[in-house]
N, C-alpha and C positions, 0 to 999 in steps of 0.2 A: 366863130367864137366858141360855139359848143364843142367843136372838135379839139380846140386848144385846151378847154377846161377838162375834157376827158383825158387828154394826154397828161395834164398835170396830176390828176387823180391817180392815174396809173403809176406815174413816177413816184408819187408819195407812198402809195401802197407798196410799190416795189422796195422803196427805201425802208419803209417800216418792217417789211418782211425780212429784208437783209439785216436790219438792225436787230430784229428779234432772233434771227439765226446767229448773228454775231454774239449777242448776249448769251444765248443758250450754249454756243460753242465755248465761250469764255468760262461759263459756269461749269461745263463738262470738263474743261481743262483743269480748272481749279480742283474739282472733285477728284479727277484722276491723279493730280499731284498729291492731294491729301491721302488718297487711298494707297498709292504706291510708295510714297515717301514718308508721310507723317504717321498714318495709322496702320501701316502695313504689318508691323510687329504684333499689335493687339489683334488685328483681324486674323492673322495667322493662328494666334493662340485660340481665338474663338472658334475658328474652323476646326482646329485640332480637337477642341473640347467636344465638338459635335460628331466628328467623323473618325477620330483616333481614340481608341480605347486600349487600356492596359488590362488584359485579362490575366488574373492570377491562376497559375497552374499548380495545384497542390502536389506536394511530393508524396510518394507512397510511404506510409508509415512502416517502420521496421517491425519485425515479429518479436514475440516473446516466446522462448522455448525452454523446456526443462533441461536438466543436465544430460539427458540422452538424446536431445534434439526433438522431442515430442512438442508439437506446436500448441501453445496455450493461448496465444492471441495473434491474430493475423488480419490482413486487409482482404476485403472481397470487392469485386468490381462494382462500382456505383457511379452515379453521375450527379453533378451539381445543376440546379435549375436557376438560371440567372435572368434578370429582367432589366430592360432599359426603359424605365417608365416614361421618359420624355417623348418616346416614339409612340407610346400608347395613348397617353393623356394629352392629346394635341387637338386643336380645333374645337369647334362648338360641341362636338359629340365626345370629347375626350373623357369626361367622367363616366359617361355611359359605357364607353368602350372598356375602361379600366375595370368597372364592376362586372361587365359581361365576361371579360377574360378571367376575372376572379372566380366567377361561378364555374367556368369550364375547368380551371386548374384545381379547384377544390375537390373535384372528383378523384384526383390522383395524389394530392398533397395532404399531409395531416394538419391542415389549417382550415379555418372557416372561409367561406366565400367573401364575407365582409372584411375579414382581416387581410386577405390577399388583395382585395379591391382597394383598400386604404393604402397599401404599399404601392400598388400600380398607379394610384391617383396622385402622383407626385411629379415634380419637374426635375428628376435626378437622372443621371446617366447609368447608374449601376445599383442594383439591389439583389442580394442573394436570397432567393426564395426558399431553397432547401439545399442543404449541404450534401445529402446522400440519399438518392433514390435508386431503386433497382433498375437494371437494364430494361426490363419490361415497361416499367412506369416511364422511364426516359423516352422510350420509343413511342409510347402513346401520347406523351406531351408534345414530342416533336411532330407527330402526325397531325396535330391540331393546326399547324401552320400559323401560329399567332405571331403578329408583328411585335418585335422587341423582346421575344422570349427565346433564350438560347439554352441548349443543353450541352454541358461540358463534361468530358470524362473525368472522374475522380475515383475515390475509393472509400469504403466503409469498414468499420472495425467489427470483428466477429471473434467470439470466444467459443471454440468448438466444444469444450467440455462443460459449458454452462457454469455451474457453481464451483467447479474445482479451483481451489486456491483463490477465490474471488477477492478477498481482502488483500491478498498479496499482489494480485495483478492490477486491481483497481479498474478504472474505466476511462473512456474518452468521451468528452462532451460534444455537443453539436458543432462547436467551433474548431474541432479537431485537436484540442489540447487535452492532455491527461488531467484527470480530476482527482485521482487517488492512487495509492499503491505504486507499483513500479511504473505504471503509465504516467504518473505525476512526477515521481522522483527522477526518472530518466527521460522526461519528455523531450528535452533538447536533442538527445541522441536518437530517440525513436522517430522524431518528427522529420529529420532530414532538412532540406532547404527547398522552399517552393520556387518554381520558375515563373516566368511571365511571358506573355505573348502580346506585343504591341502591334495592333492592326488597324487598318482603315475599315470602316463599316459602310454599308449601303444606307439608303434612306430609311430602311426599316430597322437599322441597328444590327444587322447580321454581319459577322466577320467576313472579310474578303481576303482569303489566304494569298491571292496573287498580289495583294497590296501589303504584304507583311513588312513591317518596319523594323522590328527587333524581336528576337526570340532567345530566351534563356531556358535551357532544359532543367526541369526539376531534378534534384539529387535525392535519391531514395534514402530513408532513414536506416540506421543500423539495427541489427538484431541484438537483443539482450538475452543472454543465456543465464538461467537461474541455476543455483545449486540444488534446487528442489528436484526430487524424483516423483514424477506424476503418479506412479504406482503406489508409492508409500503415502503420498498425499491423499490419494483416494481412500486407502484403507484407514488412515488416521481420521479422515472426516466421517467415515461410516461408523467407526466405533465411538468416536466422540459424540455424535448425535445420539447413539444408543445410550451412552452414559448419562448425557444431559436429560434425556427423557426418563430414564430409569430412576433418576434421583429427583425428578420433577423440578429441575433447576432452571435458571434463566439463561445461562450461557456458559461457555467453556472454551478452553484452548488446549492444543497439543503442539509441542515443539519436539522434533527429532533432529539431533545434531550429531555430527562427527566430532568427538571431543579433541581429536588430534589435529584437526584443520579448521575448526570453527564453522564449517559448512553446514547450513541448515538444510536438512534433507526433506523435512515436511514442516509446514506451519499451517495448522488447521484451526479454524474458528467455527463455532456454532452458537447462534444461527448464522447463516451466510446468505448470499444473494446471487442472482444471475446477472452478471455485468452486461449481457445482451439487452436486458430490460432494467437497467439500474434505477430508472426513474420510478419504479414501483417498490423499491426497497425502503425499509425503515432505518433510522439511525443505528439501532441496535444491530441490525443485520450487516451494516456496512462498517461496524467498528472492528478494528484489528486489536483484539484484547491482548495479544502477545507483546505488543510494543507500545500501545497507547493507553492501556488501563493499568493503573497502579493499585496494588492491594498489599496488605500485610502478608508476607509469605508464610508466616507460621513456622512449623518445625523443619521445613526444607531449608531454612536458613541456618539450622544448627551446625552443619559442617563448617560454616564460616566462623561461628563462635568457637568450635573445636579447633579450627586452624589457629586462631589467636591464642587459645589456651595452651595448646601443645607446643606452638612455636616459641612462646614466651617462657615455657617451663613451669607455669603455675600449677599445672596438673600433668599427670601421666595417664595412659589408658587404664591403669590399675588404681588410681586414686579413689578412695571410698567416700561415699556420701550416705547419710542417713535420711531416708525419705519418709515423710508421714502424710503426704497428700496436700501439703501447703507449706509456705514459709513466709516469714514476716520481714519486711524491709521498711525501716523508719516508721514503724507503727502501722504499716499498711499490709494487710493479709493478701497474699497472692496464691491462688489455688492451682494445684496441679490437675491434670485431666483425670487422674485416678484418685478418688477421694481419700483412700487410706494409704496411698503410696506403696512402696515395695520393701520398706525396711532398709537394711544396709545393701547398697549396690555399688558397683564400680562405675567409673566414668564411661567405660565401654558399654556396660549394661544400661547406663543412663540414656545413651543414644539409641541403643537397641529397643528399649521400651518407650523412648521419646519422652523422658521425664522433663517437664518444664521446671521443676524445682532444681534439678541438677544443673541445668543450663542457665537458670537465673543466678544461682550461686556462683557458677563458674564465671559468668560475665562480671559479677562483682569482684571476683578475684583478679580478673584480667584488667579491669579498670577502663574508664572511658577513653583515655588517650590511646591505649594499645588496641582496644576494640575498633575505634574509628580508623586507626592506621590500617588495620586489616580490611575494614570495610572499603576504604579507598583503594587499597591494593587489589581488591576484587572488582574494582570498576563501578561501584555503586554510587559514585559521586558525579557520574555523567551518563548521558544516554548510551545505549549499548553499541551504537554505530553499525548496526546490522545492515543498514541501507534501505530502510523504509521510512516514509514520512510519518510525522507524529511521534517519533521515538522519544519517550519521556525519560527524564533523569531521576524520577522518583521523588519522594517526599521524606525529608529527614529533619530531625531536630538539630539546631545548631549545637555543635559540640559543647560550647560554653554554657548552654542552658540545660544540659542533661543532668538530672538528679539520680539518686540511687534506684528509685523505683523505675524510672525510665530505662536505666541501664540494665536492670534485672529483666524487664520485659523484652527489651531488645535482644537479650541473650537467647530467647526462644522464638524470635521472629515476630514480635508484636511491637507496636509503638512507632512504626514507620511504614512506608509503602514503597514497593518496587515493582517493576514490570516483570512478567514471567521470563522475558528474554534476558534481563539482567541476572536473574537467579540462575537460569540454566547455564549461562555463559560463565558465571562464577563457579558453580559446582562442577562444571566440566573440567576444571583444573585438576580435580582429584584423580580421575582415570588417566589424565595426561601427565602424571608424575609431578604435579605442582605447577605446570606451565599453563598459563591462561591464554587462550587464542582469541583473536578478534572475531566475533560472530559475523557471518556474511551470508547474504542470500543471492548475490550476483556472482556468477562464475567467470563470465567473459563477455566482451562486446565483440560482435562479429560484423564484418562487412556484408553488404547485400549479396555478395557472391559466396559468403560462408567462411571466408578466411578470418582468422583471429586478429582483430584490431588492437584489443587490449585484454590481457588476462588478469583477473583479480585473484591472486593466490593467497595461501595461508599467511597470516601475520601474527607474530607473538605480541600480545598486549602487555603481559607482565608475568612475573613469577611470584605469586603471593606466598607460597609455602615451599619448603624443600621437598625433595622426592621422598625422604623418609617419613616426614609428617603426612604427606599425601597417602603413603602406604598404610600408616596407622589408621587414618580416617577411613580408608577403603576397607580395611579389615573390620572396622566397627560397622560399616554400612552393609557388608556381606552378612554379618551376624544379624543385623536388623531385618534383612530380607529372609533369612533362614529361620529365625526363631522369634523375631519381634513383631512389630506392627505391620511389617511389609510382607508377611506370609501370603496374603491373597494375590500378590503380584508374581509369585513364583511361576516359572515355566518349567515343567518337569524335564529333567535332563540337562539343565543349564544352570550355571552359577551366575547370580546377578548380585549387584550391590544397590541399595536404595534407601530412601527415606520418605516416610509419610509426612503429611502436613495437614493440619486442620486449623485454619486461621480465623479469628473473629474479625469480621469486617466492620468498618466504620460507617455508620448510618446516621445521617443528620448530625455529623460532628461528634458522635459518641460511639465508643466501642460497643457493638451489639453482642448480646448473649444468645441470639437466635439466628443470626445471619453469618454464614461461614463461606470460606473458600476451601474446598477439599482438594488435596493435591497428592500426587505421588511422583517423585523424581528418582529415577534409577538408571543404571547402565549395565551393559554386559556384552558378550559373556566374559566372565573373569577366567583367566588373567589377561586376556587380550581383547578388551572391549572394542566393539565396532560402532556403538552408538550410545548416546545418552538421551533420555526422553523425559519430558515433563508433561504431566497431565494435570490440568487445573480446572475445576468445575465450580462455578459461582452460585451461591444461594440455593443449595439443595434444600428441599422441603420434605419433612416427614422423619421417619425413624432412621433413615440412612443419611448421615451428614459427615462422618469421619472420613479422613483420607483413605484409610484402608478399606472402607466400605464402598466409597463412591468412585475414587480415582484409580485405585490399584487394579480393579478388574479390567478397566479400560486399558491400562498400561499392559497388562498381561496379554490381552487379545492382540494388540498391535505388535508387541515384542515377539509373540509366537509367529506372526506373519513374517517379521524381519528375519528371524532365524531360518525360516524355511526359504524365504525369498533369496537370501544370500548363500544358501546351501551350507549353513553352519550345522554340523552334525552334533547331536547331543553327546556329552561325554561325562555326565554325572547322573547319579540316581539317588533318590531319597534325600530328604532334608536339603534339597537344592545343591547337593554335592559337597557340603561342608561337614567337617568333623564336629561332633558335639563339643561345646566349650567345656574346658576343664572346670570352670567355676563361674557362676553368675555373681559372685560377691555376696 
């Protein structure tokens, strides 16, 4: 009986074991079906999220060069430091590992150990720790052998000449995008197209090239060639800084342009900054005063008023005016800059000595409608279109609200605000026989190999005045440079044409009697001008504040360089090469 009982127990246990095996097998079969048929798609996605990574391969940013090919902005070899935090912050020691790695990386990256640790203490598959580190730093980080930390080849931005044309060039932020200047305006062209590398990774998150799934090569950005000449830009910056310091002023700008093509040969601002270290710059240093700042132009606007007056026939160069140092409009006294005036003078002499009374009275003769028509013809109703960000359209009274006092003050460049670029683009029509060219600062876009992809050539914007009227105004401006307020700008041996300006600035909503913008606008050599140049210096302090005192000497120094730089030989002596006028009226 005992043997029979034992046999029954064995059979039952065998059956129980077989039943358990059968249940387990059935469960495994169900799981297998669920994994392979029902959940396979989701599990594949989950696996890919862990082991398949899409690494972004940044494109090489295009260069910025001057008109002669001198490199002004370029890329230098650098590396990205990328982390896969989920491979670092795993297990019971995950947080400790993250902050330990943070302390190690902080030796080489410009961030605190705590900040890096917080980034690594996450459950993410991708974190960019630093966009651009040097090859030396990259090698040291790689030698640490940290799990989940990858070093990827990239590139960094460098400006070889530091402060040269800094506001024109702008800078590139840590995300690789242009933040200002040409870097911002042409960001899409300079950036190129990033590539990607879709790869499997090992358990530590390191790419396995032999398991490459997809690869798209990055396309390098194109080169932007400027119209600027680096040599002229450097000299302009040097003498502008001298002029600003000499006048104890706050800031200033110099624009040198080819009046026949609209090409900007130099655009200098002071103060400026080093785009290699742009994060240390102040807003004043980063401002492009030439296109972003609007000021009353003062007397350098008088050629525009003269254009309206001569074109409409309300005056001739010989029309006489009696000046007494002031004039009255609708009961309001408006003072000239010379308290006692000059007595009887011609319209030509009025521009030569820069009489505000003459040009105020001329504006009244011209009338609001005709003056505004000329203002619009000269492009003052829209941004200059030079090709830089922040290009302002200026500030003007609506034509319908202009009264006689407004009209008179507008005649000599007060009561409105324009950018220096708008003013020089307008006045450049005079040496170009009345033809106004579109100002431009980009000459061409080049492929990475250096071939021209797109050329940006000269473009006529308008013809504000006839060739004969332009010639009359040029004659008046030559006399201004020879015998009038522009004498300090003379370069011995060369004939130039010019106009001084001393504008009262608007401070706290009111026209100031002590804050000025001193300027000189001139071109030469006559009769075949190669350049037109505007020097404008803001807020001079002390006894020097008139345009002939502050801006004209700066203009002279830069113009002297230009004549020598281009090999233009002197061909005039004494009185700037002009014959004495037969009469001053």
